[in-house]
Rosetta silent file (secondary structure, phi, psi, omega in degrees, C-alpha in Angstrom):
SEQUENCE: MLDLAYIGEMSEQDRHISEAVVREQGRLRHFIRKYVSDPSDAEDILQDVFYEFVAAYRVLKPVEHATAWLFRVARNRIIDRFRGKSRDVLRNAP
SCORE:     score description
SCORE:     0.000 S_00000001
   1 L     0.000  144.676 -177.701   52.902   -1.399   39.710 S_00000001
   2 L   -78.427  134.644  178.108   52.645   -3.440   42.841 S_00000001
   3 L   -79.130  119.497 -176.480   50.813   -6.754   42.618 S_00000001
   4 H   -65.484  -26.610  178.076   47.974   -6.667   45.147 S_00000001
   5 H   -65.834  -31.680 -179.682   48.081  -10.467   45.594 S_00000001
   6 H   -68.537  -27.399 -177.797   51.620  -10.106   46.931 S_00000001
   7 H   -58.464  -34.605 -179.294   50.426   -7.768   49.695 S_00000001
   8 L   -63.021  -21.487 -177.949   48.827  -10.701   51.534 S_00000001
   9 L   -93.636    0.145 -175.213   52.259  -12.304   52.053 S_00000001
  10 L   -90.584  166.757  172.030   53.879   -9.226   53.631 S_00000001
  11 L   -67.821  163.740 -178.755   54.330   -8.200   57.237 S_00000001
  12 H   -60.980  -41.350  179.297   51.613   -5.955   58.616 S_00000001
  13 H   -62.308  -48.042  178.964   53.906   -2.916   58.466 S_00000001
  14 H   -63.605  -34.655  179.441   54.871   -3.586   54.844 S_00000001
  15 H   -65.099  -43.259  177.960   51.232   -4.183   53.984 S_00000001
  16 H   -62.495  -42.743  178.210   50.220   -0.768   55.355 S_00000001
  17 H   -61.771  -50.326 -177.090   53.014    0.907   53.403 S_00000001
  18 H   -63.363  -40.419  178.915   52.144   -0.910   50.166 S_00000001
  19 H   -63.295  -41.015  178.599   48.431   -0.226   50.486 S_00000001
  20 H   -64.921  -41.219  179.402   49.086    3.498   50.958 S_00000001
  21 H   -63.201  -48.328 -179.477   51.407    3.566   47.932 S_00000001
  22 H   -62.269  -43.320 -176.335   48.895    1.748   45.726 S_00000001
  23 H   -67.927  -38.868 -170.464   45.996    3.858   46.968 S_00000001
  24 H  -104.248   -6.861 -173.624   47.672    7.271   46.647 S_00000001
  25 H   -57.580  -48.035 -177.777   50.116    6.879   43.762 S_00000001
  26 H   -65.447  -46.811 -179.944   47.816    8.175   41.007 S_00000001
  27 H   -65.468  -39.717 -179.715   46.461   11.122   42.963 S_00000001
  28 H   -66.975  -42.003  177.473   49.897   12.075   44.220 S_00000001
  29 H   -60.976  -44.590  179.253   51.397   11.905   40.716 S_00000001
  30 H   -61.983  -43.112  178.435   48.577   14.107   39.394 S_00000001
  31 H   -59.327  -48.003 -178.841   49.109   16.602   42.248 S_00000001
  32 H   -64.040  -43.182 -178.101   52.841   16.824   41.550 S_00000001
  33 H   -65.540  -21.968  175.753   52.323   17.152   37.775 S_00000001
  34 H   -64.430  -28.989 -174.808   50.057   20.182   38.345 S_00000001
  35 H  -110.268  -18.477 -177.277   53.101   22.071   39.628 S_00000001
  36 L  -120.754  111.864 -173.910   56.034   20.348   37.919 S_00000001
  37 L   -78.001  -30.184 -179.010   55.902   20.343   34.135 S_00000001
  38 L   -76.612  117.760 -177.907   58.919   18.098   33.505 S_00000001
  39 H   -59.153  -36.338 -179.135   57.716   14.461   33.743 S_00000001
  40 H   -71.499  -36.349  174.828   61.101   13.160   34.918 S_00000001
  41 H   -64.683  -40.580  179.420   61.290   15.786   37.674 S_00000001
  42 H   -63.073  -42.498  178.574   57.753   14.868   38.732 S_00000001
  43 H   -66.371  -37.271  176.710   58.655   11.166   38.898 S_00000001
  44 H   -60.840  -44.905  179.276   61.786   11.993   40.905 S_00000001
  45 H   -63.270  -44.079  179.374   59.691   13.895   43.417 S_00000001
  46 H   -58.376  -45.458  179.417   57.151   11.068   43.586 S_00000001
  47 H   -65.216  -39.621  177.016   59.894    8.523   44.276 S_00000001
  48 H   -60.440  -43.006 -179.104   61.452   10.810   46.905 S_00000001
  49 H   -62.559  -46.536 -179.703   58.103   11.131   48.662 S_00000001
  50 H   -67.776  -35.650  176.235   57.553    7.368   48.761 S_00000001
  51 H   -61.572  -46.736  178.243   61.136    6.785   49.898 S_00000001
  52 H   -62.862  -36.833  179.441   60.630    9.218   52.781 S_00000001
  53 H   -62.238  -47.722  179.720   57.312    7.569   53.594 S_00000001
  54 H   -63.158  -44.811 -179.327   58.892    4.122   53.893 S_00000001
  55 H   -62.881  -45.183 -179.768   61.808    5.492   55.929 S_00000001
  56 H   -64.962  -40.443 -177.479   59.537    7.428   58.288 S_00000001
  57 H   -66.303  -38.425 -175.828   57.171    4.486   58.687 S_00000001
  58 H   -86.204  -37.779 -173.745   59.936    2.037   59.510 S_00000001
  59 H   -87.742  -47.728 -175.193   62.347    4.179   61.494 S_00000001
  60 H   -84.444  -84.088  177.712   60.161    6.587   63.408 S_00000001
  61 L  -161.870  161.393  179.431   56.652    5.256   63.874 S_00000001
  62 L   -56.686  138.585  178.498   53.735    4.338   61.648 S_00000001
  63 L   -81.410  118.770 -174.888   52.242    7.321   59.854 S_00000001
  64 L   -74.672  -42.625 -178.978   48.644    7.574   61.027 S_00000001
  65 L  -111.442   77.125 -171.683   47.276    9.870   58.324 S_00000001
  66 H   -58.394  -42.924 -177.189   49.227    8.593   55.346 S_00000001
  67 H   -61.584  -50.080  179.472   47.374   10.607   52.699 S_00000001
  68 H   -61.469  -41.349 -179.588   47.882   13.943   54.441 S_00000001
  69 H   -62.109  -47.586 -178.396   51.500   13.073   55.199 S_00000001
  70 H   -61.171  -44.086 -178.743   52.252   12.112   51.590 S_00000001
  71 H   -69.897  -35.062  177.279   50.713   15.269   50.143 S_00000001
  72 H   -65.338  -44.945  178.699   52.476   17.506   52.683 S_00000001
  73 H   -64.978  -40.476  178.169   55.851   15.950   51.858 S_00000001
  74 H   -60.864  -45.013  178.608   55.113   16.218   48.114 S_00000001
  75 H   -59.551  -43.313  179.229   54.291   19.913   48.506 S_00000001
  76 H   -64.535  -39.450  178.237   57.545   20.462   50.398 S_00000001
  77 H   -66.645  -37.231  177.403   59.567   18.616   47.732 S_00000001
  78 H   -63.177  -45.723  178.244   57.934   20.722   44.991 S_00000001
  79 H   -61.173  -43.923  177.873   58.869   23.892   46.887 S_00000001
  80 H   -59.313  -40.965 -179.229   62.425   22.597   47.343 S_00000001
  81 H   -64.194  -43.377  178.143   62.661   21.879   43.613 S_00000001
  82 H   -65.938  -39.134  178.446   61.522   25.414   42.724 S_00000001
  83 H   -60.364  -44.478  179.347   63.919   26.879   45.264 S_00000001
  84 H   -65.186  -40.146 -179.777   66.804   24.973   43.692 S_00000001
  85 H   -68.935  -37.647  179.889   65.853   25.993   40.164 S_00000001
  86 H   -67.250  -35.126  175.350   65.548   29.680   41.072 S_00000001
  87 H   -64.551  -41.139  179.121   69.048   29.570   42.586 S_00000001
  88 H   -63.454  -40.226  179.521   70.369   27.995   39.372 S_00000001
  89 H   -63.879  -43.564 -179.949   68.705   30.696   37.278 S_00000001
  90 H   -65.830  -38.245  178.837   70.245   33.431   39.435 S_00000001
  91 H   -65.278  -35.758 -175.921   73.708   31.840   39.254 S_00000001
  92 L   -90.226    0.863 -179.426   73.552   31.623   35.452 S_00000001
  93 L   -71.573  145.480  179.796   72.239   35.159   34.960 S_00000001
  94 L   -69.154    0.000    0.000   74.575   37.546   33.100 S_00000001
């Protein structure tokens, strides 16, 4: 977990990113776990979402509606995960 005292020493951009992560981490994890039963898969998706958030925030432009953005990306990653698993099931079918 991120230490909130450390946030005060960051750049403004890093502070916005960190605040969004701290604020949304629990809700986002719960959202992902509703659809992904394997805890390690859920954590992988959560980390992917936050990685994309940091990359988008730094490379493109600041994300204005961070909560909506994070949940949309999480939903897309969940769909991607199911798509990949259904392909694996079809490949392994007799």
